[in-house]
The first five atom37 places (N, CA, C, CB, O) and aatype in JSON, in Angstrom:
{
  "aatype": [20, 20, 20, 20, 20, 20, 20, 20, 20, 20, 20, 20, 20, 20, 20, 20, 20, 20, 20, 20, 20, 20, 20, 20, 20, 20, 20, 20, 20, 20, 20, 20, 20, 20, 20, 20, 20, 20, 20, 20, 20, 20, 20, 20, 20, 20, 20, 20, 20, 20, 20, 20, 20, 20, 20, 20, 20],
  "atom_mask": [
    [1, 1, 1, 1, 1],
    [1, 1, 1, 1, 1],
    [1, 1, 1, 1, 1],
    [1, 1, 1, 1, 1],
    [1, 1, 1, 1, 1],
    [1, 1, 1, 1, 1],
    [1, 1, 1, 1, 1],
    [1, 1, 1, 1, 1],
    [1, 1, 1, 1, 1],
    [1, 1, 1, 1, 1],
    [1, 1, 1, 1, 1],
    [1, 1, 1, 1, 1],
    [1, 1, 1, 1, 1],
    [1, 1, 1, 1, 1],
    [1, 1, 1, 1, 1],
    [1, 1, 1, 1, 1],
    [1, 1, 1, 1, 1],
    [1, 1, 1, 1, 1],
    [1, 1, 1, 1, 1],
    [1, 1, 1, 1, 1],
    [1, 1, 1, 1, 1],
    [1, 1, 1, 1, 1],
    [1, 1, 1, 1, 1],
    [1, 1, 1, 1, 1],
    [1, 1, 1, 1, 1],
    [1, 1, 1, 1, 1],
    [1, 1, 1, 1, 1],
    [1, 1, 1, 1, 1],
    [1, 1, 1, 1, 1],
    [1, 1, 1, 1, 1],
    [1, 1, 1, 1, 1],
    [1, 1, 1, 1, 1],
    [1, 1, 1, 1, 1],
    [1, 1, 1, 1, 1],
    [1, 1, 1, 1, 1],
    [1, 1, 1, 1, 1],
    [1, 1, 1, 1, 1],
    [1, 1, 1, 1, 1],
    [1, 1, 1, 1, 1],
    [1, 1, 1, 1, 1],
    [1, 1, 1, 1, 1],
    [1, 1, 1, 1, 1],
    [1, 1, 1, 1, 1],
    [1, 1, 1, 1, 1],
    [1, 1, 1, 1, 1],
    [1, 1, 1, 1, 1],
    [1, 1, 1, 1, 1],
    [1, 1, 1, 1, 1],
    [1, 1, 1, 1, 1],
    [1, 1, 1, 1, 1],
    [1, 1, 1, 1, 1],
    [1, 1, 1, 1, 1],
    [1, 1, 1, 1, 1],
    [1, 1, 1, 1, 1],
    [1, 1, 1, 1, 1],
    [1, 1, 1, 1, 1],
    [1, 1, 1, 1, 1]
  ],
  "atom_positions": [
    [[58.87, 122.13, 164.48], [60.05, 121.47, 164.3], [59.18, 120.34, 163.77], [61.1, 121.24, 165.58], [59.21, 120.39, 162.54]],
    [[58.66, 119.65, 164.08], [58.3, 118.39, 164.09], [57.35, 118.41, 162.18], [57.19, 118.07, 165.83], [56.71, 117.51, 161.63]],
    [[57.53, 119.13, 161.93], [57.3, 119.03, 160.21], [58.2, 118.51, 159.72], [57.18, 120.22, 159.38], [58.09, 117.7, 158.8]],
    [[59.4, 118.92, 160.29], [60.6, 118.84, 159.28], [61.06, 117.15, 158.71], [61.99, 119.58, 160.18], [61.52, 116.83, 157.61]],
    [[60.78, 116.36, 159.8], [60.72, 114.55, 159.25], [59.63, 114.45, 157.98], [59.98, 113.26, 160.76], [59.98, 113.98, 156.9]],
    [[58.26, 114.95, 158.25], [57.45, 114.52, 157.63], [57.72, 115.19, 156.12], [56.22, 114.71, 158.34], [57.54, 114.79, 154.97]],
    [[58.12, 116.14, 156.56], [58.79, 117.17, 155.19], [59.96, 116.41, 153.95], [59.89, 118.62, 156.08], [59.95, 116.45, 152.72]],
    [[60.87, 115.77, 154.88], [61.97, 115.12, 154.4], [61.62, 114.01, 153.69], [62.84, 114.79, 155.36], [62.43, 113.49, 152.93]],
    [[60.07, 113.39, 153.91], [60.02, 112.12, 153.64], [58.84, 112.52, 152.61], [59.8, 111.03, 154.94], [58.77, 111.83, 151.59]],
    [[58.22, 113.23, 152.72], [57.31, 114.06, 151.31], [58.49, 114.32, 150.26], [56.45, 115.92, 151.78], [58.37, 113.74, 149.18]],
    [[59.0, 114.69, 150.35], [59.89, 116.07, 149.63], [61.47, 115.44, 149.1], [60.23, 117.58, 151.1], [62.0, 115.93, 148.1]],
    [[61.93, 114.67, 149.63], [63.14, 114.31, 149.31], [64.21, 114.97, 149.87], [63.24, 114.34, 148.12], [64.09, 114.94, 151.1]],
    [[65.15, 115.52, 149.53], [66.68, 115.77, 150.88], [66.71, 117.45, 150.76], [68.88, 114.87, 150.21], [66.44, 118.37, 149.99]],
    [[67.23, 117.18, 152.07], [67.24, 118.67, 152.67], [67.44, 119.92, 151.58], [68.52, 118.76, 153.78], [66.7, 120.85, 151.28]],
    [[68.24, 119.69, 151.3], [69.5, 120.5, 150.4], [68.39, 121.39, 149.36], [70.85, 119.14, 149.27], [68.47, 122.6, 149.15]],
    [[67.26, 120.39, 148.74], [66.88, 120.66, 147.64], [65.43, 121.65, 147.76], [66.79, 119.32, 146.94], [64.89, 122.3, 146.87]],
    [[65.1, 121.51, 148.99], [63.65, 121.97, 149.79], [63.79, 122.54, 150.9], [62.72, 120.94, 150.17], [62.68, 122.87, 151.29]],
    [[64.77, 122.9, 151.79], [65.17, 123.95, 152.62], [64.86, 125.15, 152.66], [66.13, 124.06, 152.61], [65.52, 126.05, 152.15]],
    [[63.13, 125.36, 153.66], [62.88, 126.56, 153.51], [62.89, 127.5, 154.39], [62.02, 126.6, 153.09], [61.92, 128.23, 154.56]],
    [[64.7, 127.66, 155.52], [65.0, 128.38, 156.52], [65.33, 129.72, 155.77], [66.09, 127.74, 157.41], [64.85, 130.76, 156.21]],
    [[66.2, 129.73, 154.54], [66.26, 131.34, 154.2], [64.99, 131.78, 153.47], [67.57, 131.75, 153.19], [64.88, 133.0, 153.59]],
    [[64.29, 131.42, 152.99], [62.76, 132.42, 152.79], [61.65, 132.53, 154.2], [61.66, 131.54, 151.36], [60.66, 133.25, 154.34]],
    [[62.17, 131.66, 155.01], [61.14, 131.86, 156.49], [61.98, 132.97, 156.93], [61.02, 130.38, 157.86], [61.3, 133.88, 157.41]],
    [[63.35, 133.21, 156.92], [63.97, 134.43, 157.71], [63.77, 135.4, 156.94], [65.41, 134.4, 158.07], [63.98, 136.47, 157.51]],
    [[63.28, 135.54, 155.36], [63.26, 136.93, 154.9], [62.25, 137.26, 155.04], [63.58, 137.28, 153.76], [62.18, 138.48, 154.91]],
    [[60.76, 136.52, 155.4], [59.66, 136.68, 155.85], [59.42, 137.39, 156.99], [59.25, 135.73, 155.92], [58.49, 138.2, 157.01]],
    [[60.5, 137.1, 158.48], [60.46, 137.29, 159.81], [60.79, 138.61, 159.81], [61.28, 136.43, 160.63], [60.47, 139.39, 160.72]],
    [[61.64, 139.01, 158.48], [61.93, 140.25, 157.91], [61.1, 141.44, 157.89], [62.16, 140.04, 156.79], [61.02, 142.45, 158.58]],
    [[60.39, 140.88, 156.64], [59.57, 141.48, 156.34], [58.12, 141.68, 156.88], [59.67, 141.19, 155.47], [57.46, 142.67, 156.56]],
    [[57.72, 140.89, 157.57], [56.56, 141.28, 158.49], [56.14, 142.02, 159.06], [56.4, 140.94, 159.11], [54.96, 142.37, 158.95]],
    [[57.25, 142.64, 160.14], [57.11, 143.49, 160.97], [57.2, 144.49, 160.72], [57.58, 143.41, 161.69], [56.92, 145.33, 161.58]],
    [[57.75, 145.01, 159.08], [57.56, 146.25, 158.19], [56.17, 146.4, 157.62], [58.54, 146.21, 157.02], [56.12, 147.33, 156.81]],
    [[54.94, 145.73, 157.8], [53.86, 145.99, 157.26], [53.12, 146.21, 158.67], [53.35, 144.89, 156.21], [53.15, 145.69, 159.78]],
    [[52.37, 147.35, 157.94], [51.69, 148.04, 159.22], [49.97, 148.67, 158.69], [52.92, 149.58, 159.81], [49.05, 149.35, 159.14]],
    [[50.23, 148.1, 157.76], [48.24, 148.23, 157.15], [47.86, 146.96, 156.77], [47.79, 149.29, 155.52], [48.53, 146.02, 156.36]],
    [[46.47, 147.09, 157.0], [45.9, 145.45, 157.02], [45.29, 145.9, 155.04], [44.03, 144.95, 158.84], [45.47, 145.05, 154.17]],
    [[44.58, 147.37, 154.67], [44.08, 147.16, 153.6], [45.26, 147.53, 152.33], [42.78, 147.94, 153.65], [44.86, 147.69, 151.18]],
    [[46.46, 147.64, 152.62], [47.23, 147.41, 151.82], [48.59, 147.34, 152.21], [47.02, 148.13, 151.01], [49.34, 148.27, 152.51]],
    [[48.79, 146.23, 152.16], [49.98, 145.69, 152.83], [51.57, 146.05, 152.11], [49.7, 144.07, 152.84], [52.66, 146.38, 152.58]],
    [[51.04, 145.8, 150.7], [51.96, 145.87, 149.6], [52.44, 146.83, 149.27], [51.62, 145.53, 148.68], [53.58, 146.87, 148.81]],
    [[51.39, 148.19, 149.48], [51.98, 149.44, 149.14], [53.05, 149.41, 150.36], [50.86, 150.79, 149.09], [54.24, 149.33, 150.04]],
    [[52.53, 149.51, 152.39], [52.83, 149.33, 152.84], [53.97, 149.19, 152.99], [52.37, 149.04, 152.92], [54.58, 150.05, 153.63]],
    [[54.44, 148.41, 152.63], [55.92, 147.38, 152.94], [56.8, 147.75, 151.98], [55.78, 145.62, 152.79], [57.98, 147.57, 152.28]],
    [[56.41, 148.51, 150.18], [57.4, 149.08, 149.47], [57.76, 150.4, 150.08], [57.02, 149.18, 148.08], [58.78, 151.08, 149.92]],
    [[56.63, 150.63, 150.87], [57.16, 152.48, 151.33], [58.1, 151.98, 152.68], [55.37, 153.97, 152.01], [58.99, 152.73, 153.08]],
    [[57.9, 151.01, 153.2], [59.15, 151.06, 154.4], [60.05, 150.26, 153.86], [58.83, 150.49, 155.99], [61.07, 150.35, 154.55]],
    [[60.23, 149.45, 152.89], [61.74, 149.46, 152.13], [61.95, 150.14, 151.6], [62.19, 148.73, 151.37], [63.1, 149.98, 151.21]],
    [[61.45, 151.2, 151.16], [61.96, 152.76, 149.84], [62.23, 153.83, 151.49], [59.78, 153.75, 148.14], [63.04, 154.76, 151.43]],
    [[61.68, 153.62, 152.47], [62.06, 154.86, 153.41], [63.7, 154.44, 154.44], [60.42, 155.12, 154.67], [64.58, 155.15, 154.93]],
    [[63.46, 152.9, 154.39], [64.61, 152.2, 154.98], [65.87, 152.51, 154.33], [64.42, 150.76, 154.95], [66.86, 152.61, 155.06]],
    [[66.05, 152.75, 152.6], [67.37, 152.33, 151.66], [67.33, 153.66, 151.35], [67.34, 151.11, 150.29], [68.44, 154.0, 150.93]],
    [[66.3, 154.83, 151.38], [66.84, 156.2, 151.47], [67.86, 156.41, 153.23], [65.2, 157.36, 151.33], [68.84, 157.15, 153.34]],
    [[67.41, 155.75, 154.09], [68.02, 156.12, 155.36], [69.52, 155.53, 155.44], [67.1, 155.57, 156.57], [70.37, 155.97, 156.22]],
    [[69.7, 154.56, 154.6], [70.79, 153.92, 154.57], [71.38, 154.54, 153.84], [70.81, 152.77, 154.34], [72.42, 154.81, 154.43]],
    [[71.39, 155.1, 152.62], [71.23, 155.77, 151.8], [72.56, 157.37, 152.59], [69.35, 155.86, 151.58], [73.78, 157.49, 152.66]],
    [[71.37, 158.25, 153.0], [72.39, 158.58, 154.49], [73.25, 158.93, 154.91], [72.72, 158.08, 155.08], [73.86, 160.0, 154.97]],
    [[73.44, 157.34, 155.47], [74.29, 157.54, 156.54], [75.8, 157.36, 155.83], [73.92, 156.45, 157.79], [76.82, 157.48, 156.52]]
  ]
}
């Protein structure tokens, strides 16, 4: 959290540059990746499987 004050001075008001929504999204996506060689393919496969299971319910 120490970077917040510095970021406000450098980039302006928080409403224009707040990063928590994208950081939260990354926090949800990163655990889905289990492959170091093909992370994007693995991520797409995990999301596709998740959507298929959600559709079955």
